[in-house]
PLY file of the C-alpha trace (Angstrom):
ply
format ascii 1.0
element vertex 127
property float x
property float y
property float z
element edge 126
property int vertex1
property int vertex2
end_header
-16.74 -4.78 -2.64
-14.24 -3.28 -0.22
-11.39 -4.33 -2.51
-12.99 -2.48 -5.44
-13.50 0.63 -3.34
-9.87 0.48 -2.25
-8.73 0.00 -5.85
-10.78 2.99 -7.04
-9.28 5.21 -4.35
-5.79 4.10 -5.42
-6.58 4.96 -9.05
-7.82 8.40 -7.98
-4.55 9.02 -6.16
-2.63 8.49 -9.41
-4.22 11.55 -11.02
-4.01 13.85 -7.98
-1.04 16.03 -7.19
0.74 14.71 -4.11
-1.71 11.77 -4.34
-4.00 13.92 -2.17
-7.57 13.07 -3.12
-8.97 15.27 -0.35
-7.76 18.37 -2.21
-8.78 17.35 -5.72
-11.68 14.87 -5.60
-15.26 15.68 -4.61
-17.28 12.65 -3.49
-20.78 13.33 -4.82
-22.45 10.17 -3.65
-21.97 6.62 -2.57
-24.39 3.71 -2.77
-24.20 0.47 -0.90
-26.34 -2.62 -0.72
-25.63 -6.22 0.13
-23.11 -7.43 -2.44
-23.19 -4.10 -4.34
-21.35 -0.78 -4.27
-21.32 2.36 -6.34
-20.13 5.93 -6.19
-19.88 9.15 -8.14
-16.95 11.54 -7.84
-16.07 14.80 -9.54
-12.73 16.30 -10.49
-12.31 19.76 -11.95
-10.15 21.78 -14.30
-10.52 25.51 -14.86
-13.02 24.89 -17.64
-14.53 21.44 -17.10
-16.07 19.13 -14.53
-15.38 15.41 -14.97
-17.80 13.02 -13.29
-16.58 9.47 -12.76
-19.10 6.73 -11.86
-18.56 3.26 -10.47
-21.21 0.54 -10.13
-20.41 -2.95 -8.94
-22.67 -5.86 -8.09
-22.34 -9.62 -8.28
-23.12 -9.81 -12.01
-21.77 -6.57 -13.43
-19.09 -3.91 -13.02
-19.08 -0.44 -14.56
-16.63 2.45 -14.66
-17.42 5.52 -16.74
-16.78 9.22 -17.10
-18.59 12.25 -18.42
-17.44 15.82 -18.91
-19.38 19.07 -18.76
-18.44 22.71 -19.13
-18.43 24.58 -15.84
-20.03 27.65 -17.45
-22.45 28.09 -20.33
-21.32 29.68 -23.56
-22.46 33.24 -24.25
-26.18 33.27 -25.02
-26.77 29.70 -23.79
-28.57 28.78 -20.59
-27.16 25.24 -20.39
-23.72 23.73 -20.12
-22.38 21.44 -22.81
-21.13 17.96 -22.04
-19.96 14.66 -23.49
-19.56 11.06 -22.48
-16.01 9.84 -22.23
-14.82 6.24 -22.09
-16.63 3.61 -20.07
-16.55 -0.12 -19.59
-15.95 -2.75 -16.95
-14.28 -1.80 -13.67
-10.73 -2.63 -14.80
-7.35 -0.94 -15.17
-7.66 -0.64 -18.95
-10.96 1.24 -18.61
-9.36 3.56 -16.04
-6.46 4.19 -18.44
-8.89 5.05 -21.26
-10.71 7.50 -18.98
-7.54 9.26 -17.84
-6.29 9.43 -21.43
-9.63 10.95 -22.49
-9.31 13.58 -19.75
-5.82 14.55 -20.91
-6.98 14.66 -24.56
-9.94 16.81 -23.58
-7.71 19.30 -21.74
-5.12 19.70 -24.50
-5.25 22.95 -26.45
-3.94 23.53 -29.95
-0.58 25.21 -30.32
-0.75 28.50 -32.16
-0.01 28.26 -35.86
2.57 30.97 -35.24
4.46 28.72 -32.82
4.03 25.60 -34.98
5.66 27.38 -37.91
8.49 28.85 -35.80
11.15 26.47 -37.15
10.15 27.31 -40.70
10.36 31.07 -40.01
13.76 30.69 -38.32
15.05 28.71 -41.28
13.83 31.44 -43.68
15.63 34.08 -41.59
18.89 32.14 -41.81
18.56 31.72 -45.56
17.51 35.34 -46.19
19.85 36.82 -43.54
0 1
1 2
2 3
3 4
4 5
5 6
6 7
7 8
8 9
9 10
10 11
11 12
12 13
13 14
14 15
15 16
16 17
17 18
18 19
19 20
20 21
21 22
22 23
23 24
24 25
25 26
26 27
27 28
28 29
29 30
30 31
31 32
32 33
33 34
34 35
35 36
36 37
37 38
38 39
39 40
40 41
41 42
42 43
43 44
44 45
45 46
46 47
47 48
48 49
49 50
50 51
51 52
52 53
53 54
54 55
55 56
56 57
57 58
58 59
59 60
60 61
61 62
62 63
63 64
64 65
65 66
66 67
67 68
68 69
69 70
70 71
71 72
72 73
73 74
74 75
75 76
76 77
77 78
78 79
79 80
80 81
81 82
82 83
83 84
84 85
85 86
86 87
87 88
88 89
89 90
90 91
91 92
92 93
93 94
94 95
95 96
96 97
97 98
98 99
99 100
100 101
101 102
102 103
103 104
104 105
105 106
106 107
107 108
108 109
109 110
110 111
111 112
112 113
113 114
114 115
115 116
116 117
117 118
118 119
119 120
120 121
121 122
122 123
123 124
124 125
125 126
């Protein structure tokens, strides 16, 4: 179990600036039992909270992530959330989770900016 805990901490470092998990990761809970280990951590963006869970015992491993808004929308008394990727405690599951986080944080580029090349081309032709 110690190896899995060490691996998880290494994965967390890869998404933290300066690999400093103390500044960017909140440990929300840790569970231990003979031949079992689990934890829940949170990471934050300006808008969202991402909760990553790990559960490991002799027969089963789990790594998963959920996302929730940090503030309710106007008129709502709850915060919205979604499940992100999950699966066995493996590198490919971790990669899916981190990719989901990046996808979730991306914002659309303004149509004005997307059409910039087209507008510049029209100016050259008309100018």
